[in-house]
C-alpha angles and dihedrals in degrees: 000000000000091000089049091054091049090050091050090051091050091049089049092054092049091049091050093051091046091052090048091052089050089056091047091052088069094055121170109268104243116146089198097064131084102251091222095054096093090058090045091053099042112031097072089057092064106038114110098009131112123241089253090059097046098084092045097044095051130000097187085104118033102225116166136144089244135045117322115244112258115256122209116255128232090246090060093048093045090055090054091048091051089051092051092242095147095157092058090048090051092055093049093050092050095049106036112084101196114190114265090246095047112135090218092089093063086069102023100056096049089048092049092048094044092062089066095051112120099177126085113274110278116242117244112277094021092125093051091049089057091047088055091048092051100040104020091236140047091224113109110245119231089214120086115268118230108241123228119263092250091065119093104224092201091061104044091130110191099190092210097312114158121245088266090049092054091049089051090050089051090052094049094054090047092053090046090052089051092049095042107038092170092072103104103162127012115146095170093056096082096050090051090052089053092051093048091053090062089071111025148028126280093256093049091048090053093050090049092050093047090052092052093047093048097044115129102180097053136025116237108151127022113225106190136050090243094056090043089056092044089053098054091043089051090053089050092051092048091047092053088060104034100035098030096148093050094048091048089051092053091049091048098051094039104042092157095051119081114231089230091067090058097049096043087079097044095121091053091058084067105030099037100026113041120081113260094249089058091046094052092053090049089052090054087065098032094060089057104035105028135223094333086080089062091048090057093046090051091055092051090050090053092051094046092048091050091053092048091050089059096047108026122067091208088071097039118145092255091056099047107029094090096049111015092157095062090039089061092052091048090049091053091055088061097034108168098220134073122249090254093053092045091054093043091054092046095052092044093067108113128215094028100115125160089248092055092047091048091051092052091044093049093047091049092049092050091048093051092049093046091053089062088069118089121207112217111179106301092336125089117208127188116237120194109230092194142329085288090080092055115097116262119235091264091048091052090053090050092049091051091050090051092048091058093059099037107116090182089061093047094050090049091050092048091052092047091051092050087057088053093048096252133111094221134003099239124186091245093059091048092048091050091055096244092146126058115239094252090055094046089063090071091054094058097039091095092060090045088053090052093050089049092049091047091055089057095054120095107273094239091057094054088066091067129081115252118229128193107242101172139006127172090221092063107021102036133241104292130124089209091058089044091058094044092054101035114024099089095050124096124219111017134185115218120198126185129192114192128209086255089058096250111148120203140131148145142268103229113204100195137052116270086225087077088081084081097049113112128215127229090282093054094253126130114250113245097212132024138166136086139263090266088078114102141172126231142185122206104172137071085359132016115230140146122211111195127189112290091231093070095083098027124070093185124101103266095186134247094301091066093063102050094118107150137001134171145163137160092291106043152000122229132187118187128003147188117105089357143002120260093208126009125172131182127235092264092053088231108105132035145161137215130204139165112277138188095233093068104010088228132156117235106291092228126033098241095050091219119074142179115225117237096172133004118189129180124194130196129189123244115235099012 
């Protein structure tokens, strides 16, 4: 009887391997991939396990003695996408464990990425035209291609691409860099290109990547050093709450290692650590839901690693305390759960909504930007932490566009020129050396102010073109007109110039229309807005006054969240023992006090002011 059972087990193993080889015989048809890579990825998962364990150990291939569970087809998913049923698509992607070599992804992934595309549909051959512009030919060079500066050469993960496949990946990121010059740092971009090339052509992979980079509704790929830093710090903040025991354990066994050093590599736990069959299933969901999928996976990895540390000598404190970062990546290579179980655990985490993640992300971004400001006495000076704080090429274009419409700038220039005995500055006079160097500084201060103000805006907003919505000099001094022209725009940038030449204002995160929104009891809310709102002063001093909640996690009370208020008689920004900015219905007189929302001083010395110019800017495409 015992021999019979052993024979049955052996026959079961042989059957499982045969079935697996049958699946592998219908490999996805990618000319860029090593044809043996599927076997390399999958065979180790099945050696030494019984047929009963196969479906629980790894569900990349659905092997079972009975009928295989039905998987949803691309046609079914495409119909749901066309109908805008994103929630239903999300459930299917989370639950359907298509084999790693399933041809469905050659259609599924481009369709998922295309839904995030915000640019007009590219004409056929557009990609190859750009290839020709960049390289002078569409032929693939045998010589190595120099990668763009935003690529991290230490993390150009090829995922078993052939030599040709790697050259194609190099070419794609170069063309993307040419088409998107504002990408300054994006280490995860290359690995994602490599993964895409497993299932589609070069041109399709480029279009997928361009759609992810240009997405406005969801974040997929960070494109600056600042946002890269914000992301890993967001993961760290979320982990402190949702994997509290694991984080405390790491801090306890590694007292000399800062937690930041561990979380800086969080994305490489996933992209460089996890087996490829796990990574492909994660990408199924990532291309639909965005980076929040990776956040969830990271939390599961932390919890699983913590459990292994307590039960497995390989991950004992003595073995990992000196290099916990690499230990996490090594652990991921041997992760003890199937892709299906990993995803199930990730999507079972409660209290991790997109809204919650966005709030943590926004708060972290604001904190990092505010730390780049140095307080010197009563003056606040901007200090550039790195080239990341310098405006991108698109931002510089946007600043220049704004400078052409800025009445506040023009009135300041006119006054300066009067002092110099001229009616207007004029490039010719500057070029001829009419003004001494010390006087020329006053002519460019307006542009400097704009660059300073631009550096204070949320990074994502600086990518959009500013548009003048309202100015008292053109549209009159009426609160009714103000609302008609401004209330549906979000966010807005308000700039005030007083009759005493002070220049100050506010970045307002929410629509002014929200003054009309009613609560559950049918009453209008007095205050609205978010912690992204901030005050600023440009003249005579430059200063930014962010929300007090940025650097304080404690409940600061109702007064700390009085961001914006408005009705038919007035506009208010900031509150609590004073109003930071208050203007009357005629947009003529105003006052400014210290307030608890922003912990600001009065924005002009007298406190009361008369408005010479009010300008409000919106941002096209937000």
